[in-house]
C-alpha positions as CSV (number, residue, x, y, z in Angstrom):
1,M,-15.8,1.5,3.2
2,N,-18.2,-1.4,4.2
3,M,-17.4,-4.5,2.6
4,L,-20.4,-7.1,3.8
5,R,-21.1,-7.6,0.0
6,E,-17.7,-9.2,-0.1
7,D,-18.9,-11.9,2.6
8,L,-22.0,-12.3,0.9
9,H,-20.3,-13.2,-2.4
10,A,-18.1,-15.7,-0.5
11,L,-21.0,-17.4,1.0
12,A,-23.2,-17.2,-2.1
13,E,-23.3,-21.0,-2.9
14,Q,-23.9,-22.5,0.3
15,A,-26.2,-19.6,1.3
16,P,-29.3,-20.7,3.5
17,A,-33.2,-19.9,2.6
18,V,-33.0,-16.1,4.2
19,D,-34.3,-12.7,3.2
20,L,-31.5,-10.6,1.9
21,A,-32.0,-7.5,4.5
22,A,-32.0,-10.3,7.2
23,R,-28.7,-11.7,6.1
24,A,-27.1,-8.3,6.3
25,V,-28.6,-7.5,9.6
26,R,-27.1,-10.8,10.9
27,G,-23.9,-10.3,9.2
28,A,-23.4,-7.0,10.9
29,R,-24.5,-8.2,14.2
30,R,-22.0,-11.1,13.9
31,R,-19.3,-8.7,13.5
32,R,-20.5,-6.3,16.2
33,A,-20.6,-9.4,18.5
34,T,-17.2,-10.5,17.4
35,R,-15.6,-7.1,18.1
36,L,-17.2,-6.8,21.4
37,A,-15.7,-10.3,22.6
38,V,-12.3,-9.3,21.4
39,A,-12.9,-6.1,23.7
40,A,-14.0,-8.3,26.4
41,A,-11.2,-10.6,26.2
42,A,-8.4,-7.9,25.9
43,V,-9.7,-6.1,29.1
44,T,-9.8,-9.4,30.9
45,C,-6.1,-10.1,29.9
46,L,-5.3,-6.4,31.0
47,I,-6.7,-7.1,34.5
48,A,-5.2,-10.5,35.0
49,G,-1.9,-9.3,34.0
50,G,-2.0,-6.0,35.6
51,G,0.3,-7.0,38.7
52,A,3.0,-8.4,36.6
53,A,2.8,-5.1,34.2
54,L,3.7,-3.0,37.4
55,V,7.2,-4.9,37.4
56,Q,7.9,-5.3,34.1
57,Q,9.0,-3.0,31.5
58,V,6.3,-1.8,28.8
59,R,6.6,-3.9,25.7
60,P,7.2,-2.2,22.0
61,E,3.7,-1.6,20.2
62,P,2.9,-4.0,17.5
63,P,4.6,-3.4,14.2
64,V,2.9,-1.1,11.7
65,V,1.6,-3.1,8.6
66,L,1.6,-0.7,5.8
67,T,0.8,-0.7,2.2
68,P,2.3,2.6,1.3
69,P,0.9,4.7,-1.6
70,P,3.0,5.5,-4.7
71,A,5.8,7.8,-4.3
72,R,4.1,10.7,-6.2
73,T,0.6,11.3,-4.5
74,V,-1.3,14.7,-4.8
75,P,-4.7,16.0,-4.3
76,L,-7.0,15.5,-6.9
77,P,-6.8,18.7,-9.1
78,A,-9.6,20.8,-10.1
79,R,-9.7,19.4,-13.7
80,G,-7.2,17.9,-16.3
81,V,-7.3,14.4,-14.8
82,G,-7.2,11.4,-17.3
83,P,-9.4,8.3,-17.2
84,A,-9.3,6.6,-13.8
85,V,-9.1,3.0,-13.6
86,Q,-9.0,2.2,-9.9
87,A,-9.7,3.7,-6.5
88,Y,-8.5,2.2,-3.4
89,M,-7.8,2.6,0.2
90,P,-4.2,1.7,1.5
91,V,-4.0,-1.1,4.0
92,C,-2.6,0.3,7.2
93,R,-2.9,-1.6,10.5
94,V,-1.2,-1.4,14.2
95,G,-1.8,-4.8,15.5
96,F,-5.6,-5.5,14.8
97,E,-6.5,-1.6,14.7
98,P,-6.4,0.4,11.7
99,C,-4.1,3.3,11.7
100,G,-3.4,6.6,9.7
101,R,-6.0,8.7,7.4
102,H,-8.7,6.6,5.6
103,V,-8.3,8.6,2.3
104,W,-9.3,7.2,-1.3
105,L,-6.6,7.1,-3.8
106,L,-7.4,7.3,-7.4
107,V,-5.2,5.8,-10.3
108,T,-5.5,7.0,-13.8
109,D,-5.0,4.9,-16.9
110,G,-1.2,5.1,-17.9
111,G,-0.4,7.7,-15.6
112,D,2.4,8.1,-13.2
113,T,0.6,10.3,-10.6
114,T,-1.9,8.9,-7.9
115,Y,-4.5,11.2,-6.7
116,E,-6.2,11.7,-3.1
117,L,-9.6,11.9,-2.6
118,P,-10.1,13.7,0.9
119,E,-13.4,15.3,0.0
120,V,-14.7,11.5,-0.6
121,S,-16.3,10.0,2.5
122,S,-14.5,6.8,3.6
123,Q,-17.8,5.5,5.1
124,G,-19.9,6.3,2.1
125,P,-20.0,4.7,-1.6
126,L,-17.4,5.4,-4.5
127,A,-18.0,4.5,-8.2
128,I,-16.2,5.1,-11.3
129,T,-17.7,4.9,-14.8
130,A,-17.0,2.4,-16.9
131,D,-14.9,4.7,-19.2
132,G,-13.3,6.1,-16.3
133,R,-14.2,9.7,-17.1
134,R,-16.3,10.3,-13.9
135,I,-16.6,9.7,-10.5
136,A,-19.3,9.3,-7.8
137,Y,-19.3,9.4,-4.2
138,F,-21.1,10.4,-1.1
139,S,-20.1,14.0,0.0
140,A,-21.0,14.3,3.6
141,E,-20.6,18.0,3.6
142,H,-23.6,18.0,0.7
143,R,-25.5,15.0,2.2
144,R,-25.7,13.6,-1.2
145,I,-24.2,11.7,-4.0
146,V,-22.0,13.9,-6.2
147,V,-20.7,12.9,-9.7
148,R,-17.6,14.6,-11.0
149,D,-16.0,14.7,-14.5
150,L,-12.5,14.2,-14.2
151,A,-11.3,16.2,-17.1
152,S,-13.5,19.2,-16.9
153,G,-14.0,19.4,-13.3
154,R,-17.7,19.6,-13.6
155,V,-19.8,18.6,-10.8
156,W,-23.4,17.3,-10.5
157,K,-25.2,17.0,-7.4
158,A,-28.1,14.3,-7.0
159,P,-31.7,15.6,-6.1
160,L,-31.7,13.1,-3.6
161,K,-30.4,14.5,0.1
162,Q,-29.1,11.1,2.4
163,P,-27.9,11.2,6.1
164,A,-24.6,9.2,6.4
165,E,-26.4,6.7,8.3
166,D,-27.8,5.4,5.1
167,F,-24.4,3.9,4.3
168,A,-23.6,2.6,8.2
169,V,-24.2,-1.1,7.4
170,E,-24.3,-2.3,3.8
171,F,-24.7,-0.2,0.5
172,S,-24.4,-0.1,-3.2
173,L,-23.9,2.6,-5.8
174,R,-24.4,1.3,-9.3
175,L,-23.6,4.1,-12.1
176,S,-25.0,4.5,-15.9
177,P,-22.3,4.8,-18.5
178,S,-22.4,8.7,-18.1
179,G,-22.6,8.5,-14.5
180,L,-25.7,10.7,-14.5
181,R,-27.9,8.0,-13.7
182,F,-27.8,5.7,-11.0
183,I,-28.9,3.4,-8.3
184,V,-28.0,3.8,-4.6
185,S,-29.1,1.4,-2.2
186,G,-28.6,0.5,1.5
187,W,-29.6,-2.6,3.7
188,G,-29.5,-3.4,7.3
189,G,-30.2,0.5,8.7
190,R,-33.2,2.0,9.6
191,R,-34.3,3.3,6.3
192,E,-32.7,0.9,3.7
193,P,-33.1,3.3,0.6
194,N,-33.2,1.8,-2.8
195,K,-33.6,4.8,-5.3
196,L,-33.1,5.2,-8.9
197,V,-31.4,8.9,-9.2
198,D,-31.6,10.7,-12.6
199,V,-29.4,13.8,-11.9
200,E,-29.8,15.5,-15.4
201,R,-33.8,15.4,-15.0
202,G,-33.8,15.7,-11.3
203,T,-35.9,12.7,-10.6
204,V,-35.9,10.0,-7.8
205,T,-37.8,6.7,-8.1
206,D,-38.4,4.2,-5.3
207,L,-37.5,0.6,-6.1
208,G,-38.6,-2.4,-4.3
209,R,-36.7,-3.4,-1.2
210,G,-34.5,-6.4,-1.3
211,W,-33.4,-5.7,-5.1
212,W,-29.8,-5.3,-5.6
213,P,-28.7,-3.2,-8.5
214,V,-27.0,-4.8,-11.5
215,S,-27.0,-2.3,-14.2
216,V,-28.2,1.1,-15.2
217,G,-28.4,2.5,-18.6
218,D,-28.5,6.3,-19.6
219,G,-31.9,8.4,-20.2
220,S,-34.6,5.9,-20.6
221,G,-32.2,3.0,-21.0
222,P,-32.8,-0.4,-19.2
223,V,-32.2,-0.9,-15.5
224,V,-31.7,-4.5,-14.2
225,L,-32.0,-5.7,-10.6
226,A,-31.4,-9.0,-8.7
227,M,-32.6,-10.7,-5.8
228,P,-30.9,-13.9,-4.8
229,Y,-32.8,-16.3,-2.6
230,D,-32.1,-19.7,-1.6
231,M,-30.5,-21.7,-4.2
232,T,-31.8,-19.4,-7.2
233,S,-32.0,-15.9,-8.0
234,R,-34.4,-13.4,-9.8
235,V,-33.5,-10.9,-12.2
236,W,-35.7,-8.4,-13.2
237,V,-35.2,-5.8,-16.1
238,L,-37.5,-3.2,-15.4
239,G,-40.8,-2.9,-17.8
240,H,-40.7,-6.7,-18.2
241,E,-41.5,-9.6,-16.0
242,P,-38.7,-10.9,-13.7
243,I,-37.0,-14.3,-14.7
244,S,-35.5,-17.1,-12.5
245,I,-32.3,-18.5,-12.7
246,G,-31.2,-21.7,-10.8
247,H,-28.3,-20.1,-9.0
248,F,-27.7,-18.2,-5.9
249,T,-25.3,-15.3,-7.1
250,Y,-24.6,-11.4,-7.1
251,D,-21.8,-12.0,-9.6
252,Y,-23.4,-10.6,-12.8
253,S,-22.1,-8.3,-15.6
254,A,-23.8,-5.1,-16.9
255,L,-26.2,-5.4,-19.6
256,A,-24.9,-6.1,-22.7
257,P,-24.9,-3.8,-25.8
258,D,-27.9,-5.5,-27.2
259,G,-30.1,-4.2,-24.3
260,R,-30.7,-8.0,-23.0
261,T,-28.0,-10.2,-22.6
262,L,-26.4,-10.7,-19.1
263,A,-23.3,-12.6,-18.3
264,R,-22.6,-14.3,-14.9
265,V,-19.6,-16.0,-13.0
266,E,-19.6,-19.5,-11.5
267,R,-16.5,-19.5,-9.6
268,S,-14.0,-22.2,-9.1
269,G,-14.6,-24.4,-6.1
270,D,-18.4,-24.7,-6.7
271,P,-18.7,-28.3,-5.6
272,K,-21.8,-28.5,-7.4
273,R,-20.3,-28.2,-10.9
274,P,-18.1,-30.5,-12.8
275,A,-14.4,-30.8,-11.8
276,T,-13.5,-29.1,-15.4
277,L,-15.5,-26.0,-14.5
278,R,-13.8,-25.5,-11.1
279,Q,-10.4,-25.0,-12.1
280,G,-10.7,-21.2,-13.1
281,G,-14.3,-20.6,-13.2
282,S,-17.0,-20.4,-15.9
283,I,-19.0,-17.6,-17.6
284,V,-22.7,-18.1,-18.4
285,V,-24.6,-16.0,-20.8
286,F,-28.3,-15.7,-20.7
287,D,-31.2,-13.8,-21.9
288,A,-32.2,-11.5,-19.0
289,I,-35.8,-10.7,-20.5
290,R,-36.9,-14.2,-21.7
291,G,-34.9,-16.4,-19.5
292,G,-34.7,-19.7,-20.8
293,R,-31.4,-21.6,-22.0
294,E,-28.1,-20.7,-21.0
295,R,-24.6,-20.9,-22.5
296,R,-21.9,-21.9,-20.1
297,T,-18.1,-21.6,-21.3
298,R,-14.9,-22.5,-19.0
299,I,-12.9,-19.4,-18.7
300,S,-9.4,-19.7,-19.8
301,G,-6.2,-17.5,-20.3
302,M,-5.4,-16.8,-16.8
303,P,-2.5,-18.2,-14.9
304,E,-2.5,-21.0,-12.6
305,G,-4.0,-19.8,-9.1
306,F,-6.3,-17.3,-10.4
307,H,-10.1,-17.6,-10.3
308,A,-12.8,-15.4,-12.0
309,R,-14.3,-13.1,-9.5
310,H,-16.4,-10.4,-10.7
311,L,-17.8,-8.8,-14.0
312,G,-18.0,-5.5,-15.2
313,A,-18.9,-3.5,-18.5
314,W,-18.9,-4.9,-21.8
315,L,-16.1,-3.5,-24.2
316,N,-17.9,-4.9,-27.4
317,A,-20.9,-7.0,-28.3
318,T,-18.4,-10.3,-27.1
319,E,-16.1,-9.3,-24.4
320,V,-16.8,-8.6,-20.9
321,T,-14.6,-7.2,-18.3
322,M,-13.6,-9.6,-15.7
323,L,-11.8,-9.3,-12.3
324,A,-9.6,-12.5,-11.2
325,T,-8.0,-12.7,-7.8
326,A,-5.1,-15.1,-6.7
327,E,-5.3,-17.9,-4.4
328,E,-1.8,-16.9,-3.1
329,P,-2.2,-14.1,-0.2
330,G,-0.6,-10.8,-1.4
331,R,-0.7,-11.2,-5.1
332,P,-2.7,-8.3,-6.8
333,S,-5.8,-9.0,-8.5
334,V,-6.0,-8.7,-12.3
335,L,-8.6,-7.2,-14.8
336,Y,-9.3,-9.1,-17.9
337,A,-11.4,-9.3,-20.8
338,V,-13.1,-12.3,-21.6
339,D,-14.9,-13.6,-24.8
340,V,-18.2,-14.9,-23.8
341,R,-18.3,-17.2,-26.8
342,T,-15.0,-18.9,-26.3
343,G,-14.4,-18.2,-22.3
344,R,-10.7,-17.0,-23.6
345,G,-9.4,-13.9,-21.4
346,R,-6.9,-11.4,-22.3
347,E,-5.1,-9.3,-19.6
348,L,-6.0,-5.6,-19.4
349,R,-4.0,-4.5,-16.6
350,T,-2.8,-5.4,-12.8
351,L,-4.5,-3.6,-10.1
352,R,-3.0,-2.1,-7.0
353,R,-2.7,-4.2,-3.8
354,A,-5.1,-2.6,-1.3
355,G,-7.9,-3.0,1.3
356,A,-11.0,-1.5,-0.1
357,T,-10.8,-1.3,-4.0
358,V,-13.1,0.1,-6.6
359,V,-12.5,-0.7,-10.4
360,A,-14.1,1.3,-13.3
361,G,-17.4,-0.3,-14.3
362,L,-16.8,-3.3,-12.2
363,V,-20.4,-4.7,-10.8
364,R,-19.7,-5.8,-7.1
């Protein structure tokens, strides 16, 4: 899965004044240049050491670094699967190169079984509804996004056909609560789609370029987009005028049950914030329609060394889901529910350690 968005998150606070699409293209070019440089260096070393290689024994292969899946891993059955909480792709590398099959694994709530998703393209988007009951993914076979109900096995196919190249650089798939209305976006490629798709009605609506999907409601519910630029961001609830906030960020929640409130994260390490807000991060609540005054609260209740990373769906009128990551490498991320009035977090679950990861309802 393309993880360029993670790079943009990490660089958000010091990002220069650039266009979003241009940023994606430059990031892709930098990575491609790095890969070419590494390959060229490897060839040079091989040529330089060729004579010695003729008289020396072949050295053993670099060790395989592998995060094995749980003991009981089976293909996803046609029906009868409980709500999912996480999908991930195990980390597996030989030296600097990936190894093994790139297959998504699905973790259910409280279940002992982890399911393989061989039909889900490893290069395209995968998302889980906030309640975990449905997944959506790009099907290379059908050339479109497919929505699947895990319990009944029912499958819906989006009315929009797409080539795999739409997901060759950077992409996002944002689901409504039912999963039957979503935004699918791509940046940095030739086409750069940004579409609002309604599976039940069979409609496809073009959205403006550069607008990143934040939240999608079911039916005719509100749709929220964002466009970070320089040291500010614009937030747009369709049907209303966009508002501006004085912060460059992609770290928003879904829209709250009241239809107008959004939360966003200011992560620890932000040098522009007071030290009291840099310990674990802060949560900021604002009116996405009118803008104006923001309410900022320090996040608490997390162990030392954990920091707020991403927000997701609201559990009720005052609590929003939040992913916290650890400073220490190798420690798994933890999902919390955070009360936006007090900033107090309560732990929901510890996630599986993995490379690419998708969490139910998370906005990322």
